[in-house]
C-alpha positions in Angstrom: 0.0 0.0 0.0 1.2 3.5 -0.8 0.0 6.0 1.7 0.1 9.7 0.6 -0.3 11.6 3.8 -0.9 15.4 4.3 1.0 16.9 7.3 -0.9 20.1 7.7 0.8 23.5 7.8 2.8 24.0 11.0 4.4 21.3 13.0 4.5 17.6 13.9 1.2 17.7 15.8 -0.8 18.8 12.8 -0.9 15.3 11.4 -4.3 13.5 11.7 -4.8 10.5 13.9 -5.4 8.4 10.8 -2.2 9.8 9.2 -0.1 9.0 12.2 -1.5 5.4 12.5 -0.6 4.9 8.8 2.9 6.1 9.3 3.5 3.8 12.2 2.5 0.8 10.0 5.0 1.7 7.2 8.3 0.1 6.4 9.6 3.2 4.6 8.5 6.8 5.1 9.5 9.5 2.6 9.2 13.2 3.3 8.6 15.4 0.2 11.0 18.3 0.7 10.7 20.8 -2.1 7.1 22.1 -2.7 6.8 23.5 0.9 8.1 23.2 4.4 6.8 22.8 7.9 8.0 25.1 10.7 10.0 22.4 12.5 13.0 20.4 11.6 13.0 16.8 10.2 14.3 15.4 13.5 11.3 16.7 15.4 9.0 14.9 13.0 11.0 11.7 13.4 10.7 11.8 17.2 7.0 12.4 17.1 6.2 9.8 14.4 8.6 7.2 15.7 10.0 6.6 12.2 13.2 7.6 10.3 12.2 9.9 7.4 13.8 9.6 3.9 14.1 13.0 2.2 12.5 12.9 -1.2 13.7 15.8 -3.4 12.3 16.9 -6.7 14.7 14.6 -8.7 13.7 11.5 -6.7 9.9 12.2 -7.0 9.9 13.2 -10.6 12.6 11.0 -12.1 13.1 8.1 -9.6 9.6 7.3 -8.5 10.3 3.6 -8.9 12.5 3.8 -5.8 9.7 5.2 -3.7 7.2 2.6 -5.1 9.6 -0.3 -4.7 7.8 -3.3 -3.1 4.7 -1.2 -2.4 2.6 -4.1 -3.5 3.7 -6.1 -0.5 4.9 -3.4 2.0 3.3 -0.3 3.4 5.1 2.8 2.1 4.3 6.4 3.2 4.9 9.6 1.2 4.5 12.7 3.4 3.4 16.0 2.0 3.3 19.4 3.7 -0.3 20.7 3.5 -2.7 18.4 1.6 -1.5 15.6 -0.8 -3.1 17.1 -3.8 -1.7 20.6 -3.3 0.9 20.0 -6.1 0.6 18.2 -9.4 3.7 16.2 -8.7 1.8 14.2 -6.1 -1.1 13.6 -8.5 1.5 12.1 -10.9 2.8 9.8 -8.2 -0.7 8.4 -7.6 -1.1 7.8 -11.4 2.2 6.0 -11.6 1.3 3.8 -8.6 -2.0 2.9 -10.0 -0.5 2.0 -13.4 1.7 -0.5 -11.4 -1.5 -1.9 -9.7 -0.2 -0.6 -6.3 -3.1 0.3 -4.0 -3.1 3.9 -2.9 -4.7 5.5 0.2 -4.7 9.3 0.4 -5.1 10.9 3.9 -6.0 14.6 3.6 -5.0 17.6 5.8 -5.3 21.3 6.0 -3.5 23.3 3.2 -3.0 27.0 2.3 -6.0 26.6 -0.1 -8.6 26.2 2.7 -6.7 27.7 5.7 -6.4 31.0 3.8 -9.9 31.7 5.1 -8.2 32.8 8.4 -7.5 36.2 6.7 -11.3 36.9 6.7 -12.1 36.3 3.1 -14.7 33.7 2.2 -13.3 30.8 0.2 -16.0 30.8 -2.5 -15.0 34.4 -3.4 -11.5 33.3 -4.5 -10.7 32.8 -8.1 -7.6 31.1 -9.7 -4.6 30.6 -7.4 -1.4 31.8 -8.9 2.4 31.3 -8.3 4.9 34.1 -8.5 8.4 32.8 -9.2 11.7 34.5 -8.5 12.7 36.7 -11.4 16.2 36.7 -12.9 17.8 39.3 -15.2 16.8 37.3 -18.2 13.7 35.4 -17.0 10.6 37.3 -15.9 7.5 35.2 -16.6 4.3 37.1 -16.3 1.5 34.6 -17.2 0.2 35.1 -13.6 -0.8 38.6 -14.5 -3.4 37.3 -16.9 -4.9 35.1 -14.2 -5.1 38.0 -11.8 -6.9 40.0 -14.5 -9.4 37.2 -15.1 -10.1 37.0 -11.4 -10.4 40.8 -11.2 -12.9 40.9 -14.1 -15.1 38.5 -12.0 -14.6 40.5 -8.8 -12.7 37.5 -7.2 -9.8 37.4 -4.8 -6.4 36.1 -5.9 -4.3 33.9 -3.7 -0.6 34.3 -4.7 1.7 31.5 -3.7 5.3 32.8 -3.5 8.3 31.3 -5.1 11.1 29.1 -3.8 14.6 28.5 -5.0 15.9 25.0 -4.4 19.5 25.8 -3.4 21.5 25.1 -0.3 20.1 26.7 1.7 16.7 27.1 0.0 15.3 30.6 -0.5 11.7 31.5 0.0 10.1 34.6 -1.5 9.0 37.3 0.9 5.8 39.3 0.5 7.8 42.4 -0.1 9.7 40.8 -3.0 6.5 39.5 -4.5 5.0 43.0 -4.5 8.1 44.5 -6.1 7.7 42.0 -8.9 4.0 42.6 -9.3 4.7 46.3 -9.7 7.4 45.5 -12.3 5.0 43.5 -14.4 2.2 46.1 -14.1 4.6 48.8 -15.3 5.4 46.6 -18.3 1.9 45.4 -19.1 0.1 48.6 -18.0 -3.4 47.2 -18.0 -4.2 48.6 -14.5 -5.0 45.1 -13.2 -3.8 46.4 -9.8 -2.2 49.6 -8.5 -0.1 50.6 -5.5 -3.4 51.4 -3.8 -5.0 48.0 -4.4 -6.2 46.3 -1.2 -4.2 43.2 -0.3 -3.4 40.8 2.6 0.0 39.5 3.6 0.0 36.2 5.4 3.1 34.7 7.1 3.4 31.2 8.8 -0.2 30.4 8.3 -1.4 27.7 10.7 1.1 28.5 13.5 -0.7 29.0 16.9 2.1 31.3 18.1 3.7 33.0 15.2 1.0 33.5 12.5 1.0 37.0 11.1 -1.7 38.6 8.9 -1.6 42.2 7.7 -4.1 44.1 5.6 -3.3 47.2 3.6 -2.6 48.6 0.2 0.1 46.9 -1.8 2.2 50.0 -1.2 1.7 49.7 2.6 2.5 46.0 2.7 5.7 46.6 0.6 7.4 48.1 3.7 6.0 45.7 6.3 8.2 43.2 8.1 6.6 39.7 7.9 9.4 37.7 9.5 10.5 34.2 8.4 8.8 32.1 5.7 6.5 30.9 4.5 4.7 33.9 3.1 1.6 34.3 0.9 -0.2 37.2 -0.6 -3.9 37.9 -1.4 -5.1 40.6 -3.8 -8.6 41.5 -2.7 -11.3 41.4 -5.4 -14.3 43.7 -5.8 -16.9 41.2 -4.7 -16.5 41.7 -1.0 -19.1 40.8 1.7 -19.6 43.1 4.7 -18.4 40.3 7.0 -15.2 40.1 5.0 -14.7 43.8 5.4 -15.3 43.6 9.2 -13.0 40.6 9.6 -10.1 42.2 7.6 -10.4 45.4 9.7 -8.8 43.5 12.7 -5.6 43.1 10.6 -5.4 46.5 9.0 -2.0 48.2 9.1 -3.8 51.6 9.3 -7.4 51.3 10.3 -8.3 54.9 9.3 -6.8 54.4 5.8 -8.5 51.0 5.6 -11.9 52.5 6.3 -11.3 55.2 3.7 -10.3 52.6 1.0 -13.3 50.5 1.8 -15.7 53.4 1.5 -14.0 54.7 -1.7 -13.4 51.4 -3.5 -16.1 49.1 -2.2 -18.9 51.5 -1.2 -19.1 50.0 2.3 
């Protein structure tokens, strides 16, 4: 049996009871280590789970999946994923490959950024397409995400922006400030007024932490100068279809409540 198990967002205790029981039954336990991270080290997970974890990097998962699936017809193998198992297409591909080999697969779900983002006060059914913002280089500045933001904006929907990661030693995780700089750079090039420096947005850091979660609401220009601390960071661009409860909830996180109230009255008529 191949178990694909979501670990949640924060630490070792986020795993479900079902997920923990599955891990304890496994001969080998792989930890996917490139699409996201928990806020605790691997050793802390091993102590809590009672199992040694084998790090599965991108090359192993995408090019050497046979190693992960070896003997999974007769042994229990676990593949651990930060957040929910289907938060990345790579994990979907692993399920397909296992089923092609007639290996039984059990998926154990958990919280992910996609549903936990509701903690910022916005209602999940008012979100449009989720986008990813990669690190730019001098010669590579992909901007396809701009079109997705525009499509969401045209429907009045919020846009969740997942921020890039560079898989180096040590890895680098994009900060909200860097993401906003790149958004401004693309807007200057495309010039379709999809968003401006005064667009309302929400910066979220370490979502799911009971002690260190940080949420700030303000204009993109305001958030540009805010300190959000260590990773992981996410950004939401607020759409025009906003419910009064969303407005009231976001107010608790406003960087400047007076300016927030002015923007809400001017841009949203509330």
